[in-house]
C-alpha positions as CSV (number, residue, x, y, z in Angstrom):
1,M,53.0,-15.4,35.7
2,K,51.3,-15.8,32.2
3,K,52.2,-14.4,29.2
4,V,49.6,-12.4,27.6
5,L,48.6,-10.4,24.2
6,Q,48.4,-7.1,24.3
7,L,46.7,-4.4,22.7
8,L,47.6,-3.1,19.1
9,Q,46.4,0.1,19.3
10,P,43.9,2.1,21.4
11,T,40.1,1.8,21.9
12,P,38.0,4.0,20.8
13,G,37.2,6.0,24.0
14,L,41.1,5.9,24.4
15,A,41.5,7.5,21.1
16,A,38.9,10.0,21.0
17,F,40.2,11.0,24.7
18,L,43.6,11.6,23.3
19,K,42.1,13.3,20.5
20,D,39.7,16.0,22.8
21,Y,42.6,16.3,25.1
22,P,46.0,15.5,23.7
23,A,47.4,16.5,27.5
24,G,45.0,14.9,29.3
25,T,45.9,13.1,32.4
26,W,45.1,9.4,33.6
27,N,42.9,10.5,36.3
28,E,41.1,12.7,33.5
29,F,40.9,10.1,31.4
30,R,39.3,7.7,34.0
31,D,36.5,10.4,34.3
32,F,35.5,10.8,30.4
33,D,32.5,10.1,28.9
34,G,31.4,9.1,32.5
35,S,34.0,6.6,32.8
36,G,33.0,4.7,29.6
37,A,36.0,4.7,27.8
38,Y,38.0,3.5,30.8
39,K,35.2,0.7,31.1
40,E,35.8,0.2,27.4
41,L,39.5,0.1,27.8
42,V,39.1,-2.7,31.1
43,Y,37.1,-4.7,28.9
44,A,39.2,-5.0,25.9
45,L,42.3,-5.6,28.0
46,L,40.9,-8.4,29.3
47,D,39.1,-9.7,26.2
48,K,42.9,-9.9,25.0
49,Q,44.2,-11.4,28.7
50,R,41.1,-13.9,28.4
51,S,40.4,-12.3,31.9
52,L,43.6,-13.3,33.7
53,C,45.4,-11.4,35.7
54,P,49.3,-11.7,34.1
55,Y,50.8,-11.6,38.0
56,C,48.8,-14.0,39.5
57,E,46.4,-15.9,37.3
58,I,44.0,-15.1,39.1
59,D,40.2,-15.1,37.1
60,L,39.6,-11.0,36.9
61,T,36.0,-10.1,38.1
62,D,33.8,-6.8,37.8
63,N,34.6,-5.8,41.3
64,D,38.4,-7.1,42.0
65,R,40.6,-5.5,39.0
66,Q,42.3,-2.4,37.7
67,I,44.3,-1.3,34.9
68,E,48.2,-1.6,35.7
69,H,50.8,0.3,34.1
70,F,53.8,-1.7,34.1
71,H,56.1,1.0,33.4
72,P,55.7,3.8,36.1
73,K,53.4,6.8,34.4
74,S,55.4,9.2,36.7
75,D,58.2,8.4,34.2
76,D,57.8,11.7,32.4
77,L,61.5,11.5,30.6
78,K,59.7,10.5,27.1
79,G,57.2,13.6,27.6
80,A,54.3,14.2,30.0
81,N,51.9,10.9,29.9
82,Y,53.7,9.4,27.8
83,W,53.4,5.7,29.3
84,N,49.6,6.6,30.8
85,F,48.7,5.6,27.1
86,Q,50.7,3.3,25.3
87,V,48.1,0.7,25.0
88,A,51.5,-1.8,25.8
89,N,52.0,-0.4,28.7
90,L,48.9,-1.4,30.0
91,F,47.3,-4.8,31.6
92,A,44.3,-5.7,33.4
93,V,45.1,-6.7,36.7
94,V,43.9,-8.1,40.3
95,D,43.2,-4.6,42.2
96,D,45.2,-4.5,45.3
97,L,46.0,-7.7,45.5
98,I,49.3,-7.2,47.4
99,L,50.1,-4.3,50.1
100,N,50.8,-0.8,48.7
101,P,54.4,-0.6,50.4
102,V,53.8,3.3,50.2
103,S,50.3,3.1,52.9
104,L,52.0,0.3,55.1
105,P,51.9,1.4,58.4
106,V,55.5,2.7,60.2
107,V,54.2,0.9,63.7
108,P,53.0,-1.7,64.8
109,A,55.2,-3.8,62.0
110,V,52.8,-6.0,59.6
111,F,55.7,-8.6,59.0
112,S,57.8,-10.1,61.4
113,V,60.8,-11.8,60.2
114,N,62.4,-14.4,62.1
115,F,66.0,-15.9,63.0
116,A,65.9,-18.4,59.8
117,G,65.2,-15.2,58.0
118,E,61.6,-15.8,56.6
119,I,59.1,-13.1,56.8
120,H,55.4,-14.1,58.3
121,V,52.9,-11.8,58.6
122,A,52.1,-10.0,62.3
123,V,48.2,-10.8,62.0
124,D,46.9,-9.0,65.3
125,N,49.3,-6.2,64.3
126,C,47.1,-6.0,60.9
127,H,44.2,-5.9,63.0
128,A,45.3,-3.0,64.8
129,S,46.3,-1.1,62.1
130,G,43.5,-1.6,60.2
131,A,46.0,-3.6,57.1
132,N,44.5,-6.2,55.8
133,A,45.9,-9.8,56.5
134,D,45.3,-11.5,53.4
135,R,47.1,-9.2,51.5
136,A,50.3,-9.5,53.9
137,T,50.0,-12.4,53.3
138,A,49.4,-12.2,49.2
139,T,51.8,-9.7,49.3
140,I,54.3,-12.6,50.3
141,D,53.7,-15.3,48.4
142,E,53.3,-13.3,44.8
143,L,56.3,-11.6,45.7
144,N,58.1,-14.7,46.8
145,L,59.7,-12.6,49.7
146,N,60.5,-15.8,51.2
147,C,63.2,-16.9,48.6
148,R,66.0,-18.8,50.0
149,R,68.1,-15.5,48.6
150,L,66.4,-13.1,51.1
151,M,65.5,-15.9,53.7
152,N,69.7,-16.2,54.1
153,A,70.3,-12.1,53.5
154,R,67.7,-11.3,56.2
155,A,69.1,-14.3,58.6
156,G,72.6,-12.8,58.1
157,V,70.9,-9.3,59.6
158,W,70.0,-11.3,62.7
159,E,73.7,-12.9,62.9
160,E,75.2,-9.6,63.0
161,L,72.4,-8.2,64.9
162,Q,72.8,-11.1,67.8
163,D,76.8,-10.8,67.4
164,D,76.4,-6.4,68.3
165,F,73.9,-7.6,71.0
166,I,76.7,-10.2,73.0
167,Q,79.5,-7.6,72.1
168,R,77.6,-4.7,74.2
169,I,76.6,-7.3,77.0
170,E,80.2,-8.2,77.3
171,D,81.4,-4.8,77.4
172,G,79.4,-4.3,80.2
173,E,76.3,-2.6,79.0
174,S,72.7,-3.6,80.8
175,D,70.3,-5.5,78.4
176,E,67.9,-2.8,78.0
177,A,71.4,-0.3,76.7
178,A,72.6,-3.0,74.6
179,L,69.3,-3.4,72.9
180,G,68.8,0.6,72.6
181,G,72.3,0.5,71.0
182,I,71.3,-1.9,68.1
């Protein structure tokens, strides 16, 4: 992660949009002026950030970048669209570097966890579900999903599941019934 400078005021295109459409949405802004105002904002952010993603420090390219809102756009406690257009809330970032958890398939599982609690990419499942295996790997790396704290927590869950399974077998359940009960 890298400290970056932020814009101090809206770009001219953003200011014009806000003047013409004070209740406008982020999607409307992206289309405003044939996307010229959006592109102007991207370039201004790139200039401030020296063309680096503040999260992963990768050089941002024309084909692999987007504007990220650090504070969620959906938070409307300060009024509709408040966070959408706060320039201090905007960063140019690598486009889709990590997997969006909302778009993950339920099955097949894109990740697997071993008994030590380490999470891995299930590459074959990624291919079967259309998930991007490289982004899955980047998700593990960028979010540090194999830090000791998370691995210990996952290993603890495995241990509880194993103990429950053994108890069910000792109580006379079949392997299939014991697996179905945990």
